[in-house]
Every structure is written in C-alpha cells, then in structure tokens.
N, C-alpha and C positions, 0 to 999 in steps of 0.2 A: 306698493309692491311692484306695480308695473313700471314705475319710473326707475327703480333699482335694477330691474332686469334689463331695461332699455340702456341704462348707463353702462352696465356690465357688457352688454353686446357691442355697444359702440367702442368701448375700451379694447375689447378683444379684436374687433375688426381693424381698429387703428393700429394696434400692435402687429397684427398679421400683415397689413399693408406696408408698414415700416420695415418689417423683416424682408419682405419680397423686394422692396425697392432698394434696400441696402445690400442685399446679398448679391454675390457675383453669379451671373447666369451663364450656364454652358451654351445657351442658345442666343448668344449676343448677335444682334443684327436681325432678329426675328420681328422686333417691334420698334417703332420709332416714328419720328415726324421731323420735318424740316420746313422752315419758312424762308421766304425770299421771293425772287421773281418767279420761281417755279416751285410752289409748295408741294410737298409730297408726304404721303402716309405709308408706313410699312407695317403690314400685318402678316404674321407667319412667313416672313421672308419675301413676300410679294409687294412690290412698290407701285403705288398709283401716284402719278404726277399730273397736276392740273395747273397749267400756267395762269397767272393773273391777267385778265384782259387789260388792254391799255386804252385810255381815253385821253384825248387832247382837245381842249376847248380854247377858242380865241384865235388870234392871228397866226400862231405857230402851226395851226392845223391846216392852213392854206385856204384858198378861195375856190378851188375847183371841185367838181363832182367826180368821184371815182369809186369803183368797187372791184375787189379781187378775191378770188377763192382758190385755194390749192389744198393739197393733202396735208400741208403743215398748219393751215388755219385760214382765216378770212379777215378782210378789212373793208370798211366802208368809210368814205370821206365825203362830207358835205361842206359847204362853205362854213368855216369857223368851227367845225366839229369833225373829229376823226376817231373811229373806234376800231381796234384790232383784237382779234381773239385767236389764240393758238390752240391746236387740238391737244387733248390729253393723251397720256401714254401710260402703259402698264409694263412693268418688268416682272416676269415670272420665271420660275425654275428653281433649281437647287444650287448651292454654292459651287462655282466652277463651271456651271452649265446653265446660264440664264439667257432668256430671250427678251428683246425689247419690242413690244407690240404697240403700234400706233396707226394712225390713218395713212401714214406714208409707207407702211409695210411692216414686215416682221424681220428683225435683224438680230444678230448675236449681240448681246449687251457687252459693253466694255467692262474690263475688270474693275472691281471695287477699289476706291481710293483707300490707301493705307495711311495710317498716322505717321507722324514724323518718327524716324528711326533715331535711336539714341546713339551718340558717337561712342566708340570703344575707348576705354581709358588706356592711356599710354603708360 
C-alpha cells in the first residue's frame, strides 16, 4: 500500500514539475543561471556573479615573485605558479532600475541584452 501511494505522489510531482517547466512564465528573467568565465545565478530577479579563479602552472606563469590586490580582485605569482581571483558582484533592483554592487563600488547596471530581433517581412 505504501509503495502505491509513493508511486502516485512521484507521478503527481513529476507531472506538476513538467507543467511548470513547459508553461510560459509572466515572470521571465526571475530565475536562471549561466556558465562560462563568469558564472551567475539569478533568483527573484537578483543576479549573483562569481568569476572563476585563474590558475597558471609551468613556464607560462613566469619566474618572478609578484602580488597585487585591487577592488577588482587579487593575484599572486610565484616561480612557475600564478593565481588570480576576481571579486564577485551582485545586481539588484527591478526591471529598468537595477544597481550593480561590487567591491569596486555601486553603479547603475547596464540595460539587459535583448535577443535577436526578427526582420520584418517585405
């Protein structure tokens, strides 16, 4: 009996999840994620971006000793080893009025990128 109830619950939850995933949302842009050199996560329209640290090993890293720190990030170089880290940033606000908050300060966020526009038929 318990197995039947569990199967029914899983089936209902799977159907509900499929419905929500396939339905068009009026709150598009509220949730999402992107991957690449600067991965980001968007929850309720607020975007957190955490850049991937860079690591270089071998002769390409150089043979000198160096260290730098700024509001944009930090880097350390030792012979044959170099590590760089950029600071994370957060974009908050509502559509049309967003702020970009990071260690380099608070600035007005650039407008969101729009998709390719369709050419008008002649």
